[in-house]
C-alpha positions as CSV (number, residue, x, y, z in Angstrom):
1,M,-5.9,59.9,21.2
2,A,-7.3,57.0,19.6
3,H,-6.3,55.8,16.0
4,N,-8.5,53.3,14.3
5,L,-8.0,52.9,10.5
6,E,-9.4,49.6,10.2
7,G,-12.7,50.6,8.7
8,P,-14.7,48.9,5.9
9,T,-13.6,49.3,2.3
10,S,-16.3,51.0,0.2
11,E,-17.1,51.7,-3.3
12,P,-19.4,54.5,-4.5
13,E,-22.5,53.4,-6.4
14,D,-22.0,55.9,-9.2
15,G,-18.5,55.1,-10.4
16,P,-15.1,53.3,-10.2
17,S,-13.6,52.7,-6.9
18,S,-12.0,56.0,-5.8
19,F,-12.6,55.4,-2.1
20,F,-10.4,52.7,-0.5
21,L,-10.4,53.1,3.2
22,T,-12.5,54.6,5.9
23,G,-11.8,54.7,9.6
24,H,-11.8,56.9,12.7
25,V,-9.1,59.1,14.2
26,A,-10.0,60.8,17.6
27,G,-13.6,60.3,16.9
28,H,-13.5,61.8,13.4
29,L,-14.6,59.8,10.2
30,I,-11.5,59.6,7.8
31,L,-12.0,58.8,4.1
32,L,-8.9,58.4,2.1
33,T,-9.2,58.7,-1.7
34,R,-7.0,58.2,-4.7
35,P,-7.3,59.5,-8.2
36,P,-9.3,57.5,-10.6
37,E,-6.3,56.4,-12.6
38,Q,-5.0,54.8,-9.5
39,A,-8.1,53.3,-8.3
40,G,-8.3,49.4,-8.1
41,A,-5.6,47.0,-7.4
42,M,-2.0,47.2,-8.6
43,R,-1.6,45.6,-12.1
44,R,-0.6,42.0,-11.9
45,E,2.8,42.7,-13.7
46,E,3.7,45.2,-11.0
47,H,2.8,43.0,-8.2
48,A,3.8,39.5,-9.2
49,G,7.2,38.4,-8.1
50,R,7.2,40.7,-5.2
51,P,6.2,39.6,-1.7
52,S,2.8,41.0,-0.6
53,G,2.1,43.1,2.4
54,E,4.0,45.6,4.5
55,D,5.8,43.1,6.7
56,T,7.6,41.4,3.8
57,L,10.0,44.2,3.3
58,L,13.0,43.9,5.6
59,S,14.2,46.9,7.7
60,G,17.4,48.2,9.2
61,T,20.7,46.6,8.3
62,A,19.3,43.7,6.3
63,R,17.5,46.0,4.1
64,F,20.5,48.2,3.3
65,V,22.5,45.0,2.7
66,L,19.9,43.8,0.2
67,L,19.8,47.2,-1.4
68,G,23.5,47.2,-1.9
69,L,23.4,43.6,-3.2
70,G,20.6,44.6,-5.6
71,W,22.5,47.5,-7.0
72,L,25.7,45.3,-7.2
73,F,23.7,42.7,-9.3
74,V,22.2,45.5,-11.5
75,G,25.8,46.8,-12.3
76,L,27.1,43.2,-13.0
77,G,24.1,42.7,-15.2
78,T,24.8,45.9,-17.0
79,L,28.4,44.9,-17.5
80,G,27.1,41.6,-18.9
81,I,25.4,43.7,-21.8
82,L,28.8,44.9,-22.8
83,L,31.0,41.8,-21.9
84,P,30.0,38.6,-23.7
85,L,31.4,36.4,-21.0
86,L,29.4,37.9,-18.1
87,P,25.7,36.7,-18.0
88,T,23.1,39.5,-17.7
89,T,19.8,37.7,-16.9
90,P,21.1,35.8,-13.8
91,F,22.3,39.0,-12.1
92,L,19.1,40.8,-13.0
93,L,17.0,37.9,-11.3
94,L,19.2,38.2,-8.3
95,A,18.7,42.0,-8.2
96,A,15.0,41.5,-8.6
97,W,15.1,39.1,-5.6
98,A,17.1,41.5,-3.5
99,F,14.9,44.5,-4.4
100,A,11.6,42.5,-3.7
101,R,12.7,42.3,-0.1
102,S,14.2,45.8,0.3
103,S,12.6,48.4,-2.1
104,R,9.3,48.2,-4.0
105,R,10.3,51.2,-5.9
106,F,13.5,49.7,-7.3
107,H,11.9,46.3,-7.7
108,D,9.1,47.9,-9.9
109,W,11.7,50.0,-11.8
110,L,13.7,47.0,-12.7
111,Y,10.7,45.3,-14.1
112,R,9.6,48.3,-16.1
113,H,13.1,49.0,-17.4
114,P,13.1,49.0,-21.2
115,R,16.2,46.9,-21.5
116,F,16.1,44.6,-18.4
117,G,12.3,44.3,-17.9
118,P,11.4,42.0,-20.9
119,A,13.7,39.2,-19.8
120,L,12.6,39.5,-16.2
121,R,8.8,39.5,-17.1
122,A,9.4,36.5,-19.5
123,W,11.0,34.5,-16.7
124,R,8.4,35.6,-14.1
125,D,5.4,35.1,-16.3
126,H,6.3,32.2,-18.5
127,R,9.6,30.8,-17.1
128,A,11.1,31.4,-20.6
129,V,14.6,32.2,-21.2
130,P,15.4,34.2,-24.5
131,L,17.1,32.1,-27.2
132,R,20.1,34.5,-27.4
133,A,20.6,34.1,-23.6
134,K,20.5,30.3,-23.9
135,V,23.0,30.2,-26.8
136,V,25.4,32.6,-25.0
137,A,25.2,30.8,-21.7
138,I,25.9,27.3,-23.3
139,L,28.7,28.7,-25.5
140,V,30.3,30.4,-22.5
141,M,30.1,27.2,-20.5
142,A,31.6,25.2,-23.3
143,A,34.4,27.8,-23.8
144,S,35.1,27.8,-20.1
145,L,35.2,24.0,-19.9
146,S,37.4,23.8,-23.1
147,Y,39.9,26.3,-21.6
148,V,40.2,24.5,-18.3
149,M,40.5,21.1,-19.9
150,F,43.0,22.0,-22.6
151,L,44.9,25.2,-21.5
152,T,45.5,24.7,-17.9
153,R,47.3,22.1,-15.9
154,N,44.4,21.4,-13.5
155,P,43.9,17.7,-12.5
156,L,41.4,15.8,-14.5
157,W,38.8,15.7,-11.6
158,V,38.6,19.5,-12.0
159,S,37.5,19.2,-15.5
160,L,35.0,16.4,-14.6
161,V,33.4,18.4,-11.7
162,M,33.0,21.4,-14.1
163,A,31.4,19.2,-16.7
164,G,29.3,17.6,-14.1
165,V,27.9,21.0,-13.1
166,M,27.7,22.6,-16.5
167,L,26.0,19.8,-18.4
168,P,22.9,19.6,-16.2
169,V,22.7,23.4,-16.4
170,A,23.0,23.3,-20.1
171,L,20.3,20.5,-20.3
172,W,18.0,22.5,-18.0
173,L,18.4,25.7,-20.1
174,T,17.5,23.9,-23.3
175,T,14.2,22.6,-21.8
176,R,13.0,26.1,-20.9
177,P,10.8,27.7,-23.5
178,S,12.4,30.5,-25.5
179,R,9.3,32.5,-26.1
180,P,6.0,33.1,-24.1
181,E,3.5,30.5,-25.1
């Protein structure tokens, strides 16, 4: 039984694209259709940030590991909403990365989520970090550094290494736009 689904893509002359693939299966012409509201390409915001093509999704054990990591990061990001010392956006960016390689459905869900989606879309589309996220991140870094410097008995080099890592991150954050331009 021959399966050939690599036929031409066609559009009817009298309306929007509702036909998207023709081909032959065992000598019979196959025409696959979709409803008019789904005709055309996926919207940019649903597709951007996600690898394209079927082969970019991992399979097997790697897929399940990334799915687990994605949900772990979503959980940590959710905790970050409630706990001021735990950042939300970096965990959600990691979750989006993991879902982009393991589950289109969860990736799209995350970007459409009413609470998580706006920050993720701002980063994806404009490389913008919300002002509140910048302020919280810099304050948490300053508080952490102050705690280590003044309330622990760590050697001086530990504080210097922390400052050497946190300062460039804080400077980088301040150079990111706060709103889409």
